N, C-alpha and C positions, 0 to 999 in steps of 0.2 A: 435506565442506563444513565446515571448522572455523569456529568463530564469530569467532576472532581479536578478542575483545572488548576487548583492551587498545588497539586503535587507533581513531582517530577515524573511519576509513573502514570501519567494521565492516559486514558484509553485512546488518546488521539493518535498514538502510533498507528492506530487502525487506518488513519488516512494514508500513511506511508505504506502501511501493511499492504493495503490494496489487494489482499487475497480474499477469498470467499469468506474469510473469518468464520466465526461460529455462526450457525443459524441463530437468529436472535433468541434471546432468553436462555434460561438454564443457568444454574449457579456454577461457579468455578469448581471443577472437581477433577481429580486425576484419573486418567485412564490406567487400568490395572497393570498387572505384572506380565504383560504379553510381549511378544516380539523377541523372545529369547531364541538364540540359536543353540544347538547342542555343541557349539563351537569349541575350538581347540584350546586357547591359551589360558583359560581360567580368569582372564580379566573380566570384570563386570562393569559395564558402562550404562549410564542412564542418559537418555536424550529427551529434551522437552520440545513438544510441538503444540501450537495452538490448534484448536479443532477447525479444520478447513470446512467450508460449507459444501464442497462437492462430494457426492456419494462415492465411496470407494477409496478415498484418500487415506483414511486411518489404516485400512487393511493393507494398502500398498506400502506405507512406511514400515509397517510391522513385517510385511513379507520381505522387504529389502534387508531389514535387520536380521531376520531369521536366516537369510541366505549367507550371511557373513560368518566365516569360520574362525576369525581371529579373536573373538571375544563374545561374551554373552551381552547382547544389547537390549536393554529394556526401554520401552517408549512410554513416557507420560504424555497422554493426549488430553490437553487441557481445554475443557469446554467453558462456555461463558464468554463474555465479550472483553474481559479485562485480563488478557493473557499476561501482560507485564506486571499486573498486581500479584500474580502468582510467581512469575519468573524472578523479579528483582529481589523480593524478600528471600526466596529460596536460595539465591546465589550467596546470601550472607550466612547460610547455615551449613552444618556439617553434612546435610543431605543434599547439597547443591548438585545440579546435573553436571555431568562431565562435558556435555555438548548441548547446544540449544540453538534454535532459530531465532533471529531477530533482524534488525536493520542496523546498518553501520552507525555507530554513535561514538563520537570522540571521547566523551567522558569515560566510556568503558575501556578505551585504550589507555587513557591517562591514568586511570586508577589500577591498571594492571589486571583487569578482569578478563580480558580476552587474549588468547595466545596468538603469536605471530605465526601465520601459515604460509609465509613466503616460500619456504623450502618445498612445500607440496604444490604450490600454485605456479611458481616461476617456470617450471618445465613446460607447462601448457598455457602460460599467460597469454600468448598471442592468439589462442583459440577462444578467448573470452571477449565479449564486447568491451572495448577500451574504457567506456564510461563506467561500466560495472567495476573494473579494476580500479579506476581512479577514485570511485566513491568509497572504496574500502582501504585505501592506501594512506598511511601517515608516515612521514619521514622515510619514504622508500620501502616501508614494510607493509605487507598485505595482511589484513586482519579479517578473515571471513571469506567463505566461498559462496558466491551467488548461486542459488538454485533455480530461481525463476524470476522473470521480469513481468510486471503486471501493469500494462497501460490502462488508464481509465478515461472514459469519455461519455458523451451523451448518447443514449439509444432513443430512437424515435420510430413512429409508424408512418411510412410514406403515404399510406392511404388516407390517414387523418390530415396530413399536411395538404394533400391534394384537395380534400373535401373543404378545408378551411382556406384554400387558395393562398398558402404561404410557402416561401422558399426556406431552405436551410439557413438558419441565422449566421450572419458573418460578424455581428457586433453584439455586445451585451444588450444594447437597446433593442435590437431586432429579436434577441432571445426573449426578452421580457414581453415584447409585443406578441410574439408567437405563442408564448405560454398563456397570454390573455385570450387570444383568439381560439385556442384549443380547449379552454375551460368551458365545461357545460355543467348542468346540474348533477350529472352522474360522474364526470371525469374531471380531475384536476389537470391543469395544463402541464405542470412540471413537478418533479421530485428531485431535490438536491440533497437528500438526507434529512432525517428528522431534526437535526440541529444546524444544518447548513454548513457545518465545518468541513465536510469533504471537499468543498470547492475553494477553500481559503488559499491554498498555494496556486492553483490555476488562476484565480483572480489576480494574484500578485504578478505572476508571469505574463498573463494576457494583457496586463496594463504596462508591459515593457519594463517591469521592475524585477527584483530578485529577492530571495530571503536575505542572503548576505552577499557582499561583493567579494572579489578575489583576495582582498586584504582582511577578510572576516570582520567587516563592519556592516552595520545595518543598511540594507538596500531596499527594504519593502516600504519605507515611509515616504511615499511620493503623493503629489496631488492627484495623479491618475488613480492610484490605489484608493485614496480617500473618496474620490468620486465614484469608483466602482462599488465601494461599501454603501454609499448613499443610494445607488441604484438597486443594490441587493435589498436594502431596507424597504425601498418602494415595492419591490417584488414580494418581500415577506409579508407586507401589510395588505397586499392586493386581494387576498382571498383566493388567489389562483394556484398557490402551491399546496401540494400534499404535505402535511406536517405531522401526521400521526399514523404513519404506515405501520401495520402490524410487524413487519420485518424491516430493518433499516437498509440503507442504500446498497450495501454489498450483496444483498439478496435481491434477485430480479423480480420477485413475485408481485410487487406493486405494479410493475410494467406489464408482466405477462397476464395478470388478472384484470388489466384494464382500469386500474385505479388512477393511472396517470398516463398522459400522452407522450411525455419525455421523461427519461430517468437518467441520472448520473450513476454509472456503475462501472464495473471492470470487465476486461476481456474474458476473465475466467467464467463469466456468466453466459457467454455467447452460445455454447451448445444448448443450454436449457432454454434460452430465449428463442433460438431458431427452431427448436423442437416445438415450442408453444405457438409461435407466430409465423413459421414458414418463411416465405420471402418478404413478408411485410415488415422488414426491419432495416433501419439505416443507422449510421453512427456519424457523429461530428464532434470536433474538439471543443473545448471551452473557447467561445469566440473572443475576438479582440476587445479590449476595454480602452476606450480613448483613442485618439488619432495615432499615437506612437506605439500602440500595442500590436501584439501578434498572437494568433490562436495558440493554445497550449494543451498538452496532454501530460498528466502526471504519470510517471513511471514508478509505481510501488514495487513490491516484490519482497522476497524473503531470502535470507542468507544463513549459512550454517557457521556457528562460532564454537570454538573450543574454550572451555572455562580454564583460564591460566592457573587458577588456584586449585584445580582438581588434583587428586593424587595420581590420576591416570592420564596425564597430558599426552604422553607419547602414544598410548593405546588409542586415545580419542582421536588424535591426528591420523593415525593409521586407518581408523574406520572412516573418517571424513575423506581421506585420500581414496580409499577403496570405493566408497559409494559415489561421492560427488566429483571425483576426478576420473577414476578408471572405468566405472560402470556406465558407459554411455547409454546402454539399453534402458537402464533404470532411470537415468536422467531424462531421457526422451519420454518414457512412460509417465513420469511425474509431471512433465510440462504439458503433455498433450492428451492423456487418456481420460482425464476426469473433468477438468475445465480447460480452457485454452489459456496458455501462458506463453510468452516469448522465451525460448531457451536462450540463456546468456552465452552458451557456447556457440560460436559461429558455425562450426561444422554440423552441429545438431540443428540449428536454425535453418541452415541451407537445405537439409534433407527433410525438413518437416512438411510433408505433403499436405497435412490438414490445414496449414496456414498459407497455402500457395494460391488459393483462389477464393472468389466470393467475399463475403463479409470478413472472415478472418484475415484475408490478405489486405483488406481495407484497414483493419485494425493495426496490422503491422506497419502499413504505410503511415498512418497517423502517428504511431509510436516513433517511426524513423524521422518523419518531417517535423514533429512538434514536441517530441518527448523531452521531459526534464527528469534528471536522475537525483538520487539521494545526495544531499550535502552532509558529509560526516560531522561537520561542525554545527549543524542545525539540530539541536538536542531536544529531548523530550520536554524539558521545561520551556524551551523557546516555542515549541509547537503549542504547548498549553497556553502560553501567553497570547498567541495569535487566536487560539480558541476564544479567549476572553474578549478579544477585539470583535469577533463575530457575535458573541453573546451580547456585548454592550452596545454595539452600533448597528447590528442588523436585527437581532431578536428583541433588543430593547431599543429605546429611542435616543441613545447617547450620541454625542458628536463623534464622527469618525476620527477627527483630529485628536480629540481628548483620549479616545481609546488607543490610538496609535502612540500617543505620547506616553501613556501608562505602560504600554507594551515595550517601548524603547527602554524604559528604566529597567525592566526585568531582564530584557535580552542583553542589555549592556552589562548588567551585573553577572550574568552567565558567561558572557564573552571574556570578562575580566578574570573570572575563575579559570577559564580554559586557557587563556593566552597571556594573562598577566597585564 
């Protein structure tokens, strides 16, 4: 899985994606001609989904589509880890999907690629998490319906912490120390993803910085972030990290199989982890970095967009309204029946009994207390530029300052394109 970080369509959206993504491996391929309804109007719609890791998800999306009577809805279920490498080129062809899932991206709004969905969302806008509405809004218009919110944090085994006589880490230094103490000849102390990039935004936020500030200027280039990168470099070279897991960070198997004592992963994996490890599971946020920092949790997730260049924009909007606005039963099923996700609709979140107690409730609390949402102006190529920072200053021995300077040039060029 090469990072291909010189392209705009880098797989790094996986970080924001924060969904179970594809099980590792497998070439990008399209799911076939399923998910049709015998429906009424004769409109034929195609929707693109990435292959979620949780069992039953593909069948669920196709079941919803089949229940819709307003059009024949075909689902392309795209396997492999580079969903955007399939999606973005497809959007430029005559076989482009009519609707697709992705994350809010300002360049897609500016290029006229995604349709304004304000008219279908405004009537229920107050029932959505305000941060989800804000992250999809440009100049007062809402481009995309949030389907699920996906907090990510560290999973750990309390029994192993007890045995090693360590507490839950509150700082990055304490995390590095804990990972050192938990490492044995059989188990690595920690797993932050095979290329470490899943924690790049949490590192920035936990250092008291941000990707961009409110004026859409660079906000990640601080001394605390540079110091955090140096600490991650120390951790990377310690021999205490799992760096070649058979499945990457979004799959919990490295943790459930005992290859690592601590793993960065998403809330979606919680049912599988609890099934494997019972009560011997705890979670904690990315700890604070430097004295001015604060712990952080990244909220990824997926949203539904309508291709503004489709011949069937109105029919596609009707379907999105039907499924992601009106059919609360399906929305709840999607958020809670396969993996655990936080429903973006307040009314559904409030009645989600599976998230009300135990570890899931702790996950929701971390999300509420420490969560950071998508910034629509933080684009694919900016994400890729920070991937390069991790590659050059953590995985290789480059200076964090030099890596951040190089990143600044690329990000500023992108900001100029977007904002002039």
